[in-house]
C-alpha positions as CSV (number, residue, x, y, z in Angstrom):
1,M,-15.9,14.7,-6.5
2,I,-16.0,13.5,-10.2
3,L,-15.1,10.3,-11.7
4,K,-13.8,10.3,-15.6
5,Y,-15.7,8.1,-17.5
6,F,-12.9,6.2,-19.7
7,R,-13.1,4.9,-22.9
8,N,-14.5,8.0,-24.5
9,L,-17.5,8.1,-22.3
10,F,-19.0,10.8,-21.0
11,L,-17.9,12.6,-17.7
12,F,-20.3,12.5,-14.6
13,A,-20.2,13.1,-11.0
14,L,-21.1,10.1,-9.8
15,F,-19.5,9.6,-5.9
16,P,-18.2,12.4,-4.3
17,L,-16.3,12.6,-0.8
18,F,-18.0,11.6,2.3
19,S,-19.6,14.0,4.5
20,C,-19.2,13.4,7.9
21,S,-21.9,15.0,8.9
22,D,-24.3,11.9,7.1
23,M,-22.2,9.7,9.3
24,L,-20.5,8.8,6.2
25,D,-24.1,8.7,4.0
26,T,-23.1,9.9,0.5
27,T,-25.6,11.5,-2.3
28,Y,-24.9,12.4,-5.8
29,T,-24.0,15.8,-6.7
30,D,-23.8,17.8,-10.3
31,G,-23.6,16.0,-13.1
32,I,-25.5,12.7,-14.2
33,D,-27.7,12.2,-11.8
34,E,-28.9,8.8,-10.0
35,E,-31.8,8.2,-12.0
36,N,-30.0,9.3,-15.5
37,L,-27.0,7.0,-14.9
38,E,-29.8,4.0,-14.0
39,N,-31.5,4.3,-17.0
40,T,-27.9,4.4,-19.1
41,I,-26.9,1.2,-17.4
42,R,-30.4,-0.5,-18.0
43,T,-30.0,0.1,-21.7
44,Q,-26.2,0.0,-22.1
45,P,-25.2,-2.5,-19.6
46,E,-21.7,-2.6,-20.9
47,K,-21.2,0.8,-19.1
48,L,-21.4,-0.4,-15.8
49,K,-17.0,-1.1,-16.4
50,S,-17.0,3.0,-16.2
51,V,-18.4,3.0,-12.8
52,V,-16.0,0.1,-11.9
53,N,-13.4,2.3,-13.8
54,G,-14.3,5.4,-11.1
55,L,-13.4,3.5,-8.0
56,Y,-9.8,3.7,-9.1
57,Y,-9.7,6.8,-10.5
58,F,-10.3,8.0,-7.0
59,M,-7.9,6.0,-5.4
60,V,-4.9,8.6,-7.4
61,D,-6.9,11.6,-7.4
62,Y,-6.9,14.0,-4.4
63,Q,-9.5,15.6,-2.2
64,E,-10.6,19.2,-3.4
65,G,-9.7,22.0,-1.6
66,S,-6.6,20.4,0.4
67,G,-3.1,20.6,0.3
68,H,-0.5,18.6,-1.7
69,D,-0.6,15.4,0.9
70,S,-4.4,14.4,-0.2
71,F,-3.7,12.3,-2.9
72,N,-6.2,9.5,-1.3
73,Y,-4.9,5.6,-1.4
74,T,-1.2,6.5,-2.1
75,A,-1.3,9.3,0.5
76,A,-2.6,7.8,3.1
77,L,0.7,4.5,2.6
78,H,3.0,7.4,2.1
79,A,1.8,9.3,5.4
80,T,2.1,5.9,7.3
81,D,5.5,5.5,6.2
82,M,6.8,8.2,7.1
83,M,5.9,7.1,10.5
84,G,8.7,4.5,10.5
85,Q,11.9,4.1,10.7
86,D,13.3,3.4,7.3
87,I,12.7,6.6,5.4
88,V,14.6,9.6,6.5
89,M,12.9,13.3,5.6
90,D,16.1,15.8,5.5
91,G,13.6,18.9,5.5
92,S,10.7,20.5,6.2
93,N,7.3,20.4,3.8
94,Y,4.2,17.6,3.4
95,F,4.3,14.7,5.4
96,E,6.6,16.2,7.5
97,W,3.8,16.4,10.8
98,D,3.5,12.1,10.2
99,Y,7.5,11.9,10.3
100,L,7.3,13.6,13.7
101,H,4.5,11.4,15.1
102,Q,2.3,14.6,15.1
103,Y,-0.7,14.4,12.9
104,R,-2.7,11.3,14.6
105,L,-5.0,13.1,16.6
106,A,-8.4,13.8,15.9
107,P,-8.3,17.3,15.0
108,Y,-5.5,16.7,12.6
109,I,-6.8,16.8,9.0
110,R,-4.4,13.7,8.5
111,T,-6.9,11.4,9.8
112,A,-10.1,12.8,8.4
113,F,-7.9,12.3,5.0
114,I,-7.4,8.8,5.7
115,W,-10.9,8.1,7.1
116,N,-12.1,10.0,4.4
117,T,-9.9,7.9,1.8
118,F,-11.3,4.5,2.6
119,Y,-14.6,5.6,3.4
120,T,-15.4,7.0,0.3
121,I,-13.6,3.4,-1.8
122,I,-16.1,1.9,0.9
123,G,-19.4,3.9,0.1
124,N,-18.3,4.2,-4.2
125,G,-18.3,0.2,-3.8
126,N,-21.7,0.4,-2.0
127,K,-23.4,2.7,-4.7
128,L,-22.1,0.6,-7.5
129,L,-23.4,-3.1,-5.9
130,N,-26.9,-1.2,-5.5
131,L,-26.6,-0.4,-9.0
132,A,-26.1,-3.5,-10.0
133,N,-28.7,-5.3,-7.8
134,K,-31.0,-3.3,-9.4
135,L,-30.1,-3.8,-12.8
136,S,-29.4,-7.3,-12.1
137,A,-31.4,-8.9,-15.0
138,E,-30.4,-6.2,-17.3
139,I,-26.5,-6.7,-16.5
140,N,-26.8,-10.6,-16.3
141,A,-28.3,-10.7,-19.8
142,Y,-25.5,-8.9,-21.3
143,S,-23.1,-11.2,-19.5
144,P,-23.1,-13.3,-16.3
145,D,-18.8,-13.3,-15.9
146,F,-18.9,-9.2,-16.2
147,Y,-21.8,-9.1,-14.0
148,D,-19.7,-10.7,-11.5
149,N,-17.1,-9.4,-12.4
150,C,-17.9,-5.9,-11.2
151,L,-19.5,-7.3,-8.4
152,G,-16.0,-9.1,-7.4
153,Q,-14.4,-6.0,-7.7
154,A,-16.3,-3.7,-5.7
155,Y,-16.3,-5.8,-2.7
156,A,-12.9,-6.7,-3.3
157,L,-12.4,-2.8,-2.7
158,R,-14.4,-2.8,0.1
159,G,-12.9,-5.5,2.2
160,M,-9.4,-4.1,1.8
161,S,-10.6,-0.9,2.9
162,Y,-12.1,-2.3,5.9
163,F,-8.5,-4.0,6.5
164,Y,-6.9,-0.6,6.2
165,L,-9.3,1.0,8.5
166,I,-9.0,-1.6,11.4
167,Q,-5.1,-1.4,11.5
168,L,-5.0,2.6,11.1
169,Y,-7.5,3.0,13.8
170,Q,-6.7,0.1,16.4
171,E,-4.1,-1.9,17.9
172,V,-4.8,-5.2,16.5
173,N,-2.4,-7.1,17.6
174,T,-0.2,-6.7,21.4
175,K,2.5,-9.0,21.3
176,G,1.0,-11.6,19.1
177,E,-2.4,-11.8,20.4
178,I,-5.1,-10.8,18.5
179,N,-7.7,-8.1,20.8
180,W,-10.7,-9.2,19.0
181,D,-13.0,-7.1,21.6
182,A,-11.5,-3.6,21.1
183,P,-13.6,-1.3,19.6
184,G,-13.1,-0.6,15.8
185,V,-14.7,1.1,13.1
186,P,-18.0,1.4,11.2
187,I,-19.2,-1.2,9.2
188,L,-21.4,0.2,5.8
189,L,-22.9,-2.4,3.5
190,S,-24.9,-2.3,0.6
191,D,-28.2,-3.5,-0.6
192,L,-27.0,-6.6,-1.6
193,D,-25.9,-7.4,2.0
194,E,-30.3,-7.6,3.0
195,I,-29.6,-6.1,6.1
196,S,-32.5,-3.9,7.5
197,P,-32.1,-0.1,8.1
198,E,-32.1,-0.9,12.2
199,E,-28.8,-3.5,11.5
200,Q,-27.4,-0.5,9.5
201,D,-27.5,2.1,12.1
202,Q,-26.3,-0.4,14.9
203,L,-23.2,-0.9,12.7
204,R,-22.8,2.7,12.2
205,G,-20.7,2.9,15.8
206,R,-17.2,1.4,16.8
207,N,-17.9,-2.7,15.9
208,T,-15.4,-4.7,17.7
209,V,-12.0,-5.9,16.0
210,R,-13.6,-8.8,15.4
211,Q,-16.4,-7.5,13.5
212,V,-14.6,-5.7,11.2
213,L,-12.1,-8.3,10.3
214,E,-14.7,-10.8,9.8
215,Q,-16.7,-8.0,7.3
216,A,-13.5,-8.0,5.5
217,E,-12.5,-11.3,5.0
218,Q,-16.1,-11.7,3.9
219,D,-15.9,-9.5,1.6
220,L,-12.5,-11.1,0.2
221,L,-13.4,-14.3,-0.2
222,L,-16.9,-13.6,-1.8
223,A,-14.8,-11.6,-4.4
224,L,-12.8,-14.6,-5.0
225,Q,-16.0,-16.6,-5.2
226,L,-17.3,-14.3,-8.0
227,M,-13.8,-13.8,-9.7
228,E,-12.7,-17.3,-9.8
229,G,-11.2,-19.0,-13.3
230,H,-11.5,-15.4,-14.6
231,G,-7.8,-15.3,-14.8
232,K,-5.2,-12.6,-14.8
233,S,-7.1,-9.1,-16.0
234,V,-5.8,-7.2,-18.9
235,E,-6.1,-3.6,-17.6
236,I,-3.4,-3.8,-14.2
237,R,-5.7,-1.0,-12.6
238,E,-8.2,-4.0,-12.3
239,V,-8.5,-6.0,-8.7
240,D,-8.2,-9.9,-10.3
241,E,-8.2,-13.6,-8.9
242,N,-4.5,-13.1,-8.4
243,V,-4.8,-9.6,-7.0
244,V,-7.8,-11.2,-4.3
245,H,-5.7,-14.0,-3.3
246,G,-2.8,-11.0,-2.6
247,L,-5.2,-9.4,-0.9
248,L,-6.2,-12.6,1.7
249,A,-2.5,-13.2,2.2
250,R,-2.3,-10.0,3.5
251,Y,-5.7,-10.5,5.8
252,Y,-4.1,-13.5,6.8
253,M,-1.0,-12.4,7.8
254,L,-2.3,-10.1,9.6
255,T,-4.9,-12.6,12.1
256,Q,-2.1,-14.6,12.1
257,E,-3.1,-18.0,9.8
258,W,-0.1,-18.3,8.6
259,Q,-0.9,-21.7,6.5
260,K,-3.9,-19.7,4.9
261,A,-1.5,-17.0,4.1
262,A,1.2,-18.8,2.4
263,D,-1.4,-21.1,0.2
264,H,-2.8,-17.5,-0.8
265,A,0.3,-15.8,-1.5
266,R,1.7,-19.2,-3.5
267,L,-1.7,-19.2,-5.6
268,S,-1.3,-15.5,-6.4
269,H,1.9,-14.8,-8.6
270,A,2.4,-17.8,-10.3
271,S,2.0,-16.3,-13.5
272,Y,4.3,-13.4,-13.1
273,Q,8.1,-13.0,-13.1
274,L,10.1,-11.0,-10.8
275,M,11.8,-8.2,-12.5
276,N,15.8,-8.2,-13.8
277,Q,18.3,-5.9,-12.6
278,D,17.7,-3.3,-15.4
279,E,14.1,-3.7,-14.5
280,L,14.6,-3.2,-10.9
281,L,16.6,0.1,-11.4
282,S,14.4,1.9,-14.0
283,G,12.3,3.9,-11.5
284,F,9.5,1.8,-10.2
285,M,7.2,4.3,-12.7
286,D,6.7,1.4,-15.7
287,A,4.2,-1.4,-14.5
288,N,6.0,-4.7,-15.6
289,N,5.5,-8.4,-15.4
290,E,6.3,-8.3,-11.6
291,W,3.8,-5.8,-10.7
292,M,0.6,-7.6,-9.8
293,W,-1.2,-4.6,-9.5
294,G,-1.1,-1.3,-9.9
295,Y,-2.4,2.1,-11.8
296,R,-1.2,2.7,-15.4
297,H,-0.7,7.1,-15.2
298,T,-2.0,8.7,-18.5
299,V,-1.7,12.5,-19.3
300,E,-5.4,12.8,-18.0
301,T,-4.9,11.2,-14.6
302,Q,-1.6,12.1,-13.4
303,S,-1.5,15.1,-11.1
304,S,1.8,16.4,-11.1
305,L,2.3,17.9,-7.5
306,L,-0.4,16.3,-5.9
307,S,1.1,13.0,-6.6
308,W,2.6,10.3,-4.8
309,F,5.8,10.7,-7.0
310,A,6.2,14.4,-6.4
311,H,7.0,13.2,-2.5
312,I,9.1,10.0,-3.0
313,S,10.9,10.9,-6.3
314,N,14.6,12.2,-5.6
315,N,14.8,13.2,-9.4
316,S,11.2,14.4,-10.0
317,P,11.4,18.2,-9.7
318,G,8.8,17.6,-7.1
319,Y,8.7,18.2,-3.2
320,A,11.5,15.1,-2.7
321,G,14.3,16.3,-5.4
322,I,14.1,19.9,-4.9
323,I,12.5,20.8,-0.6
324,A,12.7,17.4,1.6
325,A,14.8,14.5,-0.2
326,R,13.3,11.1,1.2
327,L,16.8,9.1,2.3
328,I,17.4,5.5,3.5
329,D,17.8,5.1,7.2
330,K,21.6,4.4,7.4
331,Q,21.2,1.8,9.9
332,L,18.9,-0.2,7.4
333,Y,21.4,0.7,3.9
334,D,24.6,-0.3,6.4
335,T,22.2,-4.2,6.6
336,I,21.7,-4.5,2.9
337,H,24.6,-7.1,1.0
338,V,27.5,-5.5,-0.9
339,D,26.1,-7.4,-3.7
340,D,22.5,-7.0,-3.7
341,I,21.2,-5.4,-6.6
342,R,19.1,-3.2,-4.4
343,R,21.8,-1.5,-2.7
344,G,21.8,0.5,-6.3
345,L,18.7,1.6,-5.3
346,F,20.0,4.2,-3.1
347,N,23.2,6.5,-2.9
348,G,25.9,5.5,-0.3
349,P,26.9,8.2,2.2
350,E,29.1,9.8,-0.2
351,G,26.1,10.4,-2.5
352,L,26.1,9.9,-6.5
353,T,28.4,7.2,-7.6
354,P,30.7,8.9,-10.7
355,E,28.1,6.6,-13.1
356,N,25.1,7.5,-11.5
357,E,26.3,11.2,-11.8
358,D,26.4,10.6,-15.3
359,R,22.7,9.2,-15.2
360,F,21.0,11.8,-13.5
361,A,23.3,14.4,-15.0
362,E,20.1,15.8,-16.2
363,D,17.8,16.2,-13.4
364,I,19.9,17.1,-10.7
365,E,20.0,21.0,-12.0
366,F,16.0,20.7,-11.4
367,A,16.1,17.8,-8.7
368,P,19.1,18.7,-6.7
369,N,18.0,16.3,-3.8
370,I,19.1,13.1,-5.5
371,A,22.7,13.6,-5.2
372,K,22.5,13.5,-1.1
373,G,23.8,10.9,0.8
374,Y,21.3,8.2,1.3
375,A,19.1,9.6,-1.1
376,S,17.0,6.9,-2.7
377,L,17.4,6.4,-6.4
378,K,14.2,3.8,-6.7
379,F,11.6,5.9,-8.2
380,G,12.2,7.6,-11.1
381,K,11.2,10.5,-13.4
382,K,8.9,11.5,-16.3
383,T,8.6,15.4,-17.1
384,D,4.9,14.6,-17.6
385,W,4.3,13.0,-14.5
386,T,2.6,9.5,-15.8
387,Q,4.5,7.6,-13.3
388,D,2.9,4.4,-12.9
389,Y,1.8,3.5,-9.4
390,P,3.0,-0.2,-7.4
391,Y,0.4,-2.0,-5.6
392,M,1.1,-5.6,-5.6
393,R,4.1,-7.1,-6.6
394,K,5.2,-10.6,-6.6
395,S,8.3,-10.6,-4.2
396,E,5.7,-9.0,-1.7
397,M,3.8,-12.4,-2.1
398,I,7.3,-14.7,-1.8
399,L,8.0,-12.7,1.4
400,I,4.5,-13.2,2.7
401,E,4.5,-16.9,2.1
402,A,8.5,-17.4,3.2
403,E,7.6,-15.2,6.5
404,A,4.2,-17.4,7.0
405,Y,6.5,-20.7,6.8
406,A,9.0,-19.0,9.1
407,H,5.8,-18.1,11.9
408,L,5.0,-22.0,11.5
409,G,8.8,-23.1,12.9
410,Q,9.2,-24.5,9.1
411,E,12.6,-22.6,8.2
412,S,13.7,-25.1,5.9
413,K,10.2,-24.3,3.7
414,A,10.9,-20.5,4.1
415,E,14.0,-20.9,2.8
416,E,12.8,-23.0,-0.5
417,V,10.5,-20.1,-1.2
418,I,12.7,-17.2,-0.6
419,I,15.7,-18.3,-2.7
420,E,13.6,-17.6,-5.6
421,L,14.1,-13.8,-4.8
422,L,17.5,-13.9,-3.2
423,N,18.9,-15.7,-6.2
424,N,17.3,-12.7,-8.2
425,R,18.4,-9.4,-5.9
426,I,21.5,-10.7,-4.5
427,P,24.3,-12.8,-6.4
428,D,26.1,-15.7,-4.6
429,W,23.8,-14.9,-1.5
430,D,24.4,-17.9,-0.4
431,K,28.4,-17.6,-0.4
432,E,30.7,-15.4,1.9
433,L,34.3,-14.5,1.1
434,V,36.9,-16.1,3.1
435,V,39.6,-14.0,4.7
436,D,42.8,-13.9,6.8
437,N,42.6,-12.6,10.2
438,N,43.0,-9.2,9.0
439,G,40.2,-9.3,6.7
440,N,42.1,-9.6,3.8
441,P,40.8,-11.9,0.8
442,I,42.5,-15.2,0.5
443,L,43.4,-16.6,-3.2
444,D,43.1,-19.7,-4.2
445,E,46.2,-21.3,-6.0
446,N,44.9,-19.9,-9.2
447,G,44.7,-16.1,-7.7
448,E,40.9,-16.4,-7.8
449,L,38.9,-15.3,-4.6
450,I,37.9,-18.6,-2.5
451,Y,34.4,-18.4,-1.2
452,K,32.5,-20.5,1.3
453,D,28.7,-21.7,1.9
454,V,27.1,-20.4,4.4
455,E,23.6,-20.8,6.0
456,I,21.2,-18.4,6.6
457,D,18.0,-19.1,8.8
458,V,15.1,-17.8,7.0
459,T,13.9,-16.4,10.3
460,V,10.7,-14.1,10.7
461,D,13.2,-11.8,11.2
462,F,15.3,-12.4,8.2
463,V,12.4,-12.2,6.5
464,H,10.9,-8.7,7.6
465,L,14.5,-7.2,6.9
466,Q,14.2,-8.5,3.2
467,R,10.4,-6.8,3.3
468,R,12.3,-3.4,4.8
469,I,14.6,-3.7,1.6
470,E,12.5,-4.8,-0.9
471,L,9.3,-2.9,-0.5
472,W,11.3,0.3,0.7
473,G,8.7,3.2,0.1
474,E,5.9,1.4,-1.1
475,G,3.6,1.7,2.2
476,F,4.2,-1.7,4.1
477,S,6.8,-0.5,7.0
478,F,4.1,1.0,9.6
479,F,1.6,-1.9,9.1
480,D,4.3,-4.6,9.2
481,N,5.7,-3.0,12.4
482,K,2.0,-3.1,14.0
483,R,1.4,-6.6,13.1
484,L,4.9,-7.8,14.0
485,Y,4.5,-5.2,17.4
486,K,7.9,-3.6,16.5
487,G,8.6,-0.3,17.5
488,I,11.5,2.2,16.1
489,D,14.2,3.8,17.1
490,R,15.9,6.8,15.2
491,S,18.3,7.8,17.8
492,Y,20.9,5.5,17.1
493,K,24.6,6.3,17.5
494,G,25.3,7.8,13.3
495,S,21.8,8.3,12.8
496,N,20.8,10.2,9.8
497,H,17.6,11.0,10.8
498,R,17.4,14.6,12.1
499,A,18.2,16.0,15.1
500,S,14.5,16.7,16.2
501,S,13.1,13.7,14.5
502,Q,15.5,10.9,16.5
503,L,12.8,9.8,18.0
504,V,12.0,6.6,20.1
505,I,8.6,5.1,20.0
506,E,8.0,1.9,21.6
507,P,5.6,-1.0,20.2
508,G,2.3,-0.3,21.8
509,A,2.1,3.1,21.9
510,E,-0.3,5.4,21.4
511,N,1.7,7.4,18.6
512,W,0.7,3.9,16.6
513,V,-3.7,4.3,16.4
514,F,-5.3,7.2,14.4
515,Q,-7.8,9.0,16.6
516,V,-11.6,9.2,15.3
517,P,-11.7,12.3,13.2
518,R,-13.2,15.2,15.2
519,R,-16.3,15.7,12.8
520,E,-17.0,12.1,12.7
521,M,-17.2,12.0,16.6
522,Q,-19.6,15.3,16.7
523,D,-21.7,14.3,14.3
524,N,-22.3,10.7,14.5
525,D,-24.4,9.7,16.9
526,F,-23.9,6.1,17.3
527,I,-20.1,6.6,18.4
528,D,-19.7,8.3,22.3
529,E,-16.9,10.7,23.3
530,S,-16.0,8.5,25.5
531,E,-15.1,5.4,22.9
532,Q,-12.0,8.0,21.3
533,N,-8.7,6.2,20.9
534,D,-6.4,7.6,23.9
């Protein structure tokens, strides 16, 4: 895999995809070799930053020789999103087998792509840690803070990857109980972790859920320690101190350590602002002050049809806009308050409103799916495909904090937290129109509508609903369903899911756990065939 140097540095092929036959080992390929890279950074330590940038570029790149559904990190998020209830796919195309829950088994390419994506992030991070360790004197002489920050980013991405892998390849929670002893995934470490070759071999097998989660937490806490006091990064693609708090908040929601989740969520987003209405409805394609982490694309990094926006944006001339639209589930749409600004992120059953017909007039010819009933309008179009990717937003952190307090039984505290988001998204969210017995509004003596105050219990289910609305299409629904032990039912009366996709999948079903890729099972001497997931 050729990764690009940024800031006009030369190109080099630093980290390739993993070879499963090497049991996840990596080797350098063409381009600058390991020795020359080491010599370059020895004399110019600042160029280690380009290796860090390569970690992030891989996340938005695509896997060579594959189809248009293998664009690494966001492809993994979209594939799993399609397995939920909230996105309707109204035609046949890429991601259809995910949508039909028929792509998780060992022989299929989806599980191999997902496995390769996260283990490549891990391997690339380990290569960076090894390089920084070998050249620690030179890099620290240049800047100790720079050294710590580079290491912190590598540890954060490694910890995040283990966090995703354990959820994808095992059922972590069953009815509120964590399956600590269930078989998980291999753990690959760096020279800085100071383990012997024999210890590393032992970790190449299916470590328990407990071991994998502990490694993820250790990596994230170490990243936080290394980045503490460094503040907010000027580059949105970079993991910084705030983002690590956010990753830890996600982690502690999975492990049900509610107070820790609330604390890290609160610490993560103080320096960010929620989008206003215009920003919210502008297409989620330009990073703004609500975005804590993401990727700002340029014409050099965009991948047109091999991209997330080609599959999620109905008004881009890609797969969603032309072939298989992404619609909101009717049942979910019906739960969105009529005054909720986020209702405007989707068409109603009738399709585009007259106002939106004018807004999207130029797009309909090349992306006709934008006009369909229940079509998402959330993700917009740029003719050069340089839409930015959102990975983490302030609103998510508010919802984590609120949900954590709801789990703790502190509903008043949960309400206190979530009010900031509700006030922004739903004007008068705590008001209800007064109507007569026939449902007609009652007017006061001045002819004005009458509203009454209503109380909303900010329960776990209430916050989960807000997550489904707020984070629709951003890659959270699969993981929320698994940690909350929820299934899906697309077969309800009036469903807008196609007949062939009106599935009922119970929580805890084997559908929610990917099998270890076949090639890995064949070539990894530390995993026995009997250890394969059902």
